[in-house]
C-alpha positions in Angstrom: 120.2 -66.5 -116.7 117.3 -64.9 -118.7 115.0 -67.6 -117.4 115.9 -66.8 -113.8 115.3 -63.1 -114.3 111.9 -63.7 -115.9 110.8 -66.0 -113.0 112.0 -63.3 -110.5 110.1 -60.7 -112.6 106.9 -62.9 -112.4 107.3 -63.3 -108.6 107.9 -59.6 -108.2 104.8 -58.7 -110.1 102.7 -61.3 -108.0 104.0 -59.7 -104.9 103.0 -56.3 -106.2 99.5 -57.5 -107.0 99.3 -59.0 -103.6 100.3 -55.7 -102.0 97.8 -53.9 -104.0 95.0 -56.1 -103.1 96.3 -56.3 -99.5 95.9 -52.6 -99.1 92.2 -53.0 -98.5 93.0 -55.9 -96.0 95.8 -54.2 -94.2 94.4 -55.0 -90.8 93.5 -58.6 -91.5 96.4 -60.1 -89.5 95.6 -58.0 -86.3 91.9 -58.7 -86.7 92.2 -62.3 -87.4 90.6 -63.2 -84.0 87.7 -61.3 -84.9 87.3 -62.8 -88.4 84.2 -64.9 -88.6 84.2 -68.6 -89.6 82.9 -69.4 -93.1 79.2 -70.1 -93.3 79.8 -73.0 -95.5 82.2 -75.6 -94.0 83.4 -78.1 -96.7 83.4 -81.7 -95.5 85.9 -84.1 -97.0 83.1 -86.3 -98.3 81.0 -83.5 -99.7 79.3 -84.7 -103.0 81.1 -88.0 -103.1 77.7 -89.5 -103.9 75.5 -87.5 -106.3 72.2 -87.7 -108.1 73.0 -86.4 -111.6 70.8 -83.6 -113.0 69.0 -84.3 -116.3 71.4 -84.0 -119.2 69.8 -80.7 -120.5 70.0 -79.1 -117.0 73.6 -80.3 -116.5 74.6 -78.7 -119.9 73.0 -75.4 -119.0 74.7 -75.3 -115.6 78.1 -76.2 -117.1 77.6 -73.5 -119.7 76.7 -71.0 -116.9 79.9 -72.0 -115.0 82.0 -71.6 -118.0 80.5 -68.2 -119.0 81.2 -67.0 -115.4 84.8 -68.1 -115.7 85.2 -66.4 -119.1 83.8 -63.2 -117.6 86.6 -63.4 -114.9 89.2 -64.2 -117.5 88.2 -61.2 -119.6 88.1 -58.9 -116.6 84.5 -58.0 -117.5 81.2 -58.0 -115.7 79.2 -57.8 -118.9 76.5 -60.4 -118.7 77.2 -61.4 -115.1 74.1 -59.7 -113.8 71.9 -62.3 -115.7 74.0 -65.2 -114.3 73.2 -64.4 -110.7 70.2 -64.6 -108.4 69.3 -61.3 -106.6 70.1 -63.0 -103.3 73.4 -64.7 -104.5 76.0 -65.1 -101.7 79.8 -65.2 -102.2 82.4 -66.3 -99.7 86.2 -66.3 -99.9 87.5 -68.8 -97.2 91.0 -69.7 -96.4 92.1 -73.3 -95.8 91.5 -72.9 -92.1 87.8 -72.1 -92.7 88.2 -68.5 -91.8 86.0 -66.1 -93.8 88.1 -63.5 -95.6 85.5 -62.0 -97.9 81.7 -62.1 -97.9 79.2 -60.5 -100.2 75.4 -60.7 -100.1 73.3 -59.9 -103.1 74.0 -59.5 -106.8 75.0 -55.8 -106.5 77.7 -56.5 -103.9 79.2 -59.4 -105.8 79.4 -57.5 -109.0 81.0 -54.5 -107.2 83.5 -57.0 -105.8 84.4 -58.3 -109.1 84.8 -54.8 -110.5 87.3 -53.9 -107.7 89.4 -57.1 -108.5 89.3 -56.3 -112.2 90.5 -52.8 -111.5 93.4 -54.0 -109.2 94.5 -56.5 -111.8 95.0 -53.7 -114.4 96.0 -54.0 -117.9 99.4 -55.7 -117.4 98.1 -59.2 -116.7 95.6 -61.8 -117.9 94.0 -64.4 -115.8 92.9 -67.8 -116.8 90.3 -69.8 -114.6 90.7 -73.5 -115.4 87.8 -75.6 -114.0 87.8 -79.4 -113.9 86.5 -82.4 -111.9 83.1 -80.8 -111.6 80.4 -82.7 -109.7 76.8 -81.7 -109.9 74.1 -83.1 -107.4 70.4 -82.6 -108.0 68.7 -81.6 -104.8 65.3 -81.0 -106.3 63.9 -80.0 -109.7 65.1 -76.3 -109.3 68.2 -76.7 -107.1 71.6 -78.2 -107.9 74.8 -78.3 -105.7 78.2 -78.3 -107.3 81.9 -78.7 -106.6 84.8 -78.0 -108.9 88.6 -77.9 -108.9 89.9 -74.5 -110.0 93.5 -73.6 -111.1 94.2 -69.9 -111.9 97.1 -68.7 -113.8 98.3 -65.2 -114.5 100.0 -64.1 -117.7 102.1 -60.9 -117.4 102.8 -58.8 -120.4 106.5 -58.8 -119.6 107.1 -62.6 -119.5 106.6 -65.4 -122.0 104.7 -68.0 -120.0 102.0 -67.7 -117.4 102.5 -68.4 -113.7 100.3 -70.4 -111.4 98.5 -68.0 -109.0 96.5 -70.6 -106.9 94.4 -73.7 -106.8 91.1 -73.9 -105.0 87.9 -75.8 -104.5 84.9 -73.9 -105.9 81.6 -74.8 -104.1 78.4 -73.7 -105.9 74.7 -73.8 -105.7 72.4 -73.2 -108.7 68.8 -72.3 -108.6 66.3 -72.3 -111.4 64.8 -68.9 -111.8 62.1 -68.2 -114.3 63.3 -71.1 -116.3 67.0 -70.2 -116.3 69.7 -71.6 -114.0 71.6 -69.0 -112.0 74.2 -68.9 -109.3 72.6 -68.9 -105.8 75.9 -69.4 -103.9 79.6 -69.2 -104.7 82.3 -70.3 -102.2 86.0 -70.1 -103.1 88.3 -72.1 -100.9 92.0 -71.8 -101.9 94.3 -74.8 -101.0 97.0 -72.6 -99.4 96.5 -70.9 -96.1 98.2 -67.6 -97.2 96.5 -67.3 -100.6 93.8 -64.8 -99.5 95.5 -61.7 -100.9 95.9 -63.3 -104.3 92.6 -65.2 -104.6 90.6 -63.5 -107.4 
């Protein structure tokens, strides 16, 4: 019985988080017809064939990806500024290719992350688990990427984390003054109704 209660509590807390995040998107349902399509449309065969970056570049890019995920896990934007190009773009797209969130430029993306961190509060902890990352060398200063992401949330009132969502993370990296940085981030959750929880 205790296990059922804990599961119910976790679901209730997830629902509460969804409502909190949804407050800023309350009109999303009625405005769906006006919502633009994602700028990036993921093809089923995207990056099935790749040209691998040199090992040193690949390691630097993977370290960058992992540092970004750790910043999300720690609900901190410390150091994120140095990971992003000034012109970085971010899109949150649902499974139906509708654009749910769009930021342009470093300042907008960092502010978006701060808002998410604030909404999450101190009663939960996120874990962004990246796997199956493919990297494709476009030119000496450009690399495209695709990863699988699974995100869990650990609430302070329960013993085990719960799965929040799974997604495809599409990225583009550019070399800037000798350092690899994010030029594009596109998050595409697998479920069509995950938008309010994708974070």
